C-alpha positions as CSV (number, residue, x, y, z in Angstrom):
1,M,0.0,0.0,0.0
2,A,1.4,3.4,-1.0
3,R,1.9,6.0,1.7
4,Q,-0.3,9.1,1.4
5,P,0.9,12.4,3.0
6,V,-1.7,14.2,5.1
7,P,-1.8,17.7,6.5
8,P,-0.7,18.0,10.1
9,C,-3.5,17.8,12.7
10,V,-3.1,21.1,14.5
11,G,-5.3,21.8,17.5
12,E,-7.2,24.9,18.7
13,G,-5.1,27.9,19.5
14,M,-2.8,27.4,16.6
15,V,-2.4,29.0,13.1
16,V,-1.1,27.1,10.1
17,R,0.7,28.6,7.1
18,R,1.6,26.8,3.9
19,V,4.8,27.5,2.0
20,V,6.1,26.0,-1.2
21,L,9.8,26.3,-2.0
22,R,12.6,24.4,-3.8
23,S,13.4,21.1,-2.2
24,P,17.1,22.0,-1.6
25,D,16.0,25.0,0.5
26,V,13.9,23.0,2.9
27,V,16.7,22.2,5.4
28,F,17.7,25.9,5.6
29,F,14.1,27.1,5.9
30,K,13.4,24.6,8.7
31,G,16.6,25.4,10.5
32,V,15.9,29.1,10.5
33,V,12.3,28.6,11.8
34,E,13.3,26.2,14.5
35,A,16.1,28.5,15.6
36,C,13.6,31.3,16.3
37,E,13.0,30.3,19.9
38,G,10.0,28.1,19.4
39,I,8.0,30.3,17.1
40,A,6.7,27.4,15.0
41,A,7.0,23.8,14.0
42,V,7.5,22.8,10.3
43,F,5.9,19.8,8.7
44,A,6.8,18.6,5.3
45,E,4.0,17.4,3.0
46,H,6.4,16.3,0.3
47,G,9.4,17.8,-1.3
48,G,9.2,21.6,-0.8
49,E,5.6,21.7,0.3
50,L,5.6,22.7,4.0
51,F,3.1,23.5,6.7
52,V,4.2,25.8,9.4
53,A,2.2,25.8,12.7
54,A,2.5,28.4,15.5
55,P,0.5,29.5,18.5
56,V,-2.1,32.2,17.7
57,G,-0.2,34.6,20.0
58,R,2.8,34.5,17.7
59,Q,0.9,34.8,14.4
60,Q,2.2,38.3,13.5
61,E,5.8,37.3,14.3
62,L,5.4,34.1,12.2
63,D,3.9,36.0,9.3
64,A,6.8,38.5,9.4
65,L,9.4,35.7,9.5
66,L,7.7,33.9,6.6
67,D,7.6,37.0,4.5
68,E,11.3,37.5,5.0
69,L,12.2,33.9,4.3
70,C,10.0,33.6,1.3
71,A,11.5,36.8,-0.2
72,E,15.0,35.5,0.4
73,L,14.4,32.0,-0.9
74,R,11.9,32.9,-3.7
75,A,9.3,30.7,-2.0
76,T,5.6,31.0,-2.4
77,R,3.1,31.4,0.5
78,V,-0.2,29.7,-0.4
79,D,-2.0,30.2,2.9
80,E,-4.9,32.5,3.6
81,R,-4.0,34.8,6.5
82,T,-6.6,34.7,9.2
C-alpha cells in the first residue's frame, strides 16, 4: 500500500501557514524557523511543500518571519491569513 501524506493535525489555538519552496531549500528554511525560539513547527507534506504551525499569540511574528524567508528563498506562500 502506498503512503499518502496528510496535512498535520493542529489543535485549537494554533495557526497554520503553507509555504512552497525548492526542495534544496527545505533544510535551511526549517533550521531558521526552528532557531527562532519556538516560534513554530515545520511539517513537510512532500518535497518543498511545507506546513508551518504556530500559537495564535505568535501569528504576527510568524507572518513577518515567513515574509522575509519567502522573499530570500523565492518561495511562495499559499495560505490565507486569518
